[in-house]
N, C-alpha and C positions, 0 to 999 in steps of 0.2 A: 449277640448284638444287641444293646440297652433297648427300650422304646425311649425315642426322643422326639425331636422335631421333624424325624424325616423318619419314611416309613421303614419298618422292619420286614422282611420276608418269611412268610412260613412255607417250608419244606415240607412235603409229605411224610419225610424221613426224619425230621427237625424243626422242631419250631420255638424258635427265640421268642422268650416271651410269655411260653405256655409249655405245658407238661406235653413230654411227648407222647402223640396219639396212639393207645394200643386197648388190648382187650381190658383193660381199666379204665379206660374214658368212659364218663357216662356226660354226655351232653346234653342240657334242656336247651331247647328251643322255645322264648317264649314270642309269640306272634300275636300281634293285637287282630289280624285280618287273614284271612285266606290269601295267600300270594307274597306276603312280606315271606315265609320262611324260602321260598324260593329266591326271590330277589336279593334279598340279604345274608341267607346264610345257602345257599345251594353249592359252594363248594365245601364250606364248612361240613356240613353232614355228610359228604362222599367221602372226606378226607378220614372222619371218625370212624365211620361204618366200614373203610377197607384196611383200620386198623384191628378191626375185629370189636371195635368199640359200641355201646348201648345209646342209641339218638331218642329222645323224647320229644315232641311237639308239645307243646300247652298254646292250644288255638282260645284266646280271649273272646271273640265274638264271633258271629258268622259270617258279617260283610253284610248282612241284609239291607242296611241303612244306604242301599246304593243305586239310586233312584234313576238315573241321568242313561248310564246303560241297561237297566232292566226296560225303561221307556221306548229304548231304541231295539233293541231285541223282541220285546213280547209287543212294540207297537201298540201301545198303552201309553193313555195322557194321566191318570188318577192311580194309584197303588195303596190299595187295602192292605191291613195286617195280612191277610191269609194270603196276598202277593209277595209280600216281603218276607214270608215263614218258607214260602215257595222258595224262591230267589236264595235265602238262606243254606236250604237242600242244597241246592245246584249249586254254591260258590264251594260247600263243604263237600260234596260230591267231585268239584275240580280239584279240591286241595287234594284227598283221596288217592287220584290218579297222578298228582303231579310227584308225591311222595312214592309212589312205584318206580317214577323216572329216578328219583335219588336213591333207589336201592331201601326203602322203609317199608315196611308192613303197613296194615290198617291200624295195628294195635298199637302203633309208637305213637300215635295221636290223641290225645288226650282235649276236649273243650268244656270250657267253662258256662258258654251260654250265656254270655253277659252282653248286654244290646249295644250293638254297633254306634259308634259316635256318643258313647252313656259311659264310658270307664271314668270322667273324671267325677258324675254323677255317684257312681258305685264307692269312688275313692272318697269322696265330700260330705253324704248323707248322713244323717245323723246315726250314731249304732250301726252303722255298715258291718255287713261282714265280710266282705271283698278280701281285704286283708287275711285274714284266718283261712278263708276259705283256698285261697293263693298259697299260703301258707302251708296248709294239709297238703296239697296237688305237688307241691315241691316234696316235702318228707315223701310219698309215696315211690319216688322214682329216685331219690337220695342222690342228685348229682352232682359230678366234683367240677364240674364247668357250666357258665349260664349264660349264653347269649340274647339279649334282652334291648331294647329298643333306648337309644342315647336321650338322656332329659332334654337336648336339644332341640328334638326334632320338632318340625313345625306341626305333625298332626297332632289334634289334643288327645287322640286314644293311646298314641306313641309315647308322649309325655307322662299320661297316666300309669300305662304300662310300667315306666321305667320307676315309678314313685312306689306303685305298687309292691313290684318283687324288691324293690330294697327295704320297703318295713315289713314285707315277710320275710326277709333274713335277718331283721334288727336283733332279735336276740336269740342269735347262733354265734359263740363262741367263735366257731372255728366256718366261716359261711365258705359257699364254691368260689372259685375265680371266676370272676366277671366281666365279660366282653360285651360292648356296648356298639348296636350299629345303627349307622342313621340312612334313613331311605328319603325324607322327605327334609330341605335344608342344606347348613351350612354349618361345619363343628366349630365352633370355638377358641379348640387349640389346634395345633399343631401334629402332635405325638398320636400315631396311630399303626397298626399293625396292618400289613397289608398279604393277603392270603394270596397265591398262586396256586391254579389247578393246570393239569395236564388237558391236552386237547382234548380227551375223552371225556374228563370229567364238565370242562365246558361244555361241548355237544351236548350230555345228560341236563345240564342245567336250561341250556336251552328248550331242549326239549322238554322239560317241568314245567319251564314258562310257558309254553305252547298250550298247555291242559288248562290254565287259566282262564278260557274261550271269554267268558263273559266280560271282564277285563281289558284283553286283547280287542275285545269290539271296537271299542273309542278311543283307548289308550295305547295302541300295539307299538306304537314307536316312540312313547314315553316309557313304557315297561320294560322295553329291549333295552333302551338306553339306561334304566337305573339298573337292569339284571347284567348288562353285559361290562359295566365298570367294574374295576378291580372292589373285590371284598375287603373293608377297610373297617378294622374295628378298634377300639378305642377303649383304653383302663377307665376305669372309675377314679377320680384323683380327688382326691382330699380337697376342702374347701377351707379358707380362712376369714374371709370377708363377712363381715356383719351387715354389710350394707347389701340393699336391695339393688340388683342390677337397672329398676327401671326409675325414669323420670318422667313420669306421662306427662301429657299438656293438659294445661289448668281447666280447658272446656271440657276435656272428657272426662273429668273425676268423677262429674253427678253419676255418671253412670259406670261405672266402673267398680269391681269385685274383688278384695284380697283374703285369698285364703291359705290357712296354714295348717300340715297334718306331719304329726310325729305316730310314732307308736302308740301315743296316749290317746291318740283320736283328732278330731277335724276340727277347726274354727273359723267362720267366715264373718268378713265385714265388707260394709261400704268403704269404699277410698277415706272418707272423710271421718268415718268413725272408726277407723283400724289404730290400733296401738301402734304409733307410728312417729320416730323423734327424727327433727329438722336436724339434717347435717350442715355443718357452715359451706362444705362447699357444693350446698344443694341436692344431696345424696338423702336417702330414707332410709332407717333402720326401725325395723319392728321386734316390738318388745312384747312377746305373748303372755299370758296369763299364768300363776303356778300353776294351773289343772294342762297346762302343755307339756309337762317337765319330760316327754318322753325324747328317745333320740333314734335316728337322727331328723334332721328338721327338714321342711320343704315346702316353698311358697308359689304360690301360684298369681299370678295376676291376669285379669280377663273383662270383658266388656260383656255388659247388660243390654249394649245393641242390639237386635236381630242384623243378620248381616248375612250375604248367598256365599261368603268366603269361607269356607268350611277349618282352614288354617289358625293356629293359634298366631295372635301378634307378638304377647309377652310371654305365655305359655310357663314353665316352671323353673324354678331354680331352688338348688342345693343350700341352705345356711350351716354353719358351723356348729357344731355340737354344746358351745359353750356361749352360743346364743342367750342374752341376758333376758331374765325373766320381769315383769312391770309389777 
């Protein structure tokens, strides 16, 4: 069954759209925070392990910038640096217990130690080493299948994680197969692969989720809803439009920041100083300088205004390889 606008079911013995899981399968799960591995890939992990394949989880942050559950459980108002570190340690330990429920040893976890809610800064800061560090981590395991967040995910760390992985793989002539997962938000297209698990696998996923007790305390209903829905994976699709998907309101533009990254580095501008071309239909086309000749391209639009809302309104988009240079 082809990957089309309807769901294609993945059976444990046969996986349409995927290689058949076997002892040769090497699955890398890229998790921005502890609990993403269970919510998004708990069934996938179990099925690869059941087939004798290898699984590694690459944890990008410790999930330590998580103040409201910490305030609730620790009965504190102010959270100091030491409190955050302790909370991150707790969440990593919860993740190790969840991994045990998914038949994964502690050695299957590799932690990058990057800042929670700070992956975009890691990606966009001048002379960032994040992409090369991630590429080295991927090379250490040598996966032939990678599950990573969708670029359409509304959490800023998830969108940035997608871009980091794509840039880390950009120079490879034979990249692993990529399956993206969506935790926050809606997919922009209908094509997906839906993973079905046995009753035993579903029960074990539920048990793994329960190990993330710090997150279940305030968000148990939401967490169970996210984890118990079907695991859906989206293929990375080729892009063709050079037009940015955003037409922000005029009144917001003084507080907007437009960024562009490729394997050559990153550039950022205020909206009014960005190298934009106005199109006849009201859209915008980005024309970076020649110093940004690397491929692929990814653009991000964000506001500099403070907000209690952590999710991205615009987020990231991918641009085609033939993006014109100014």
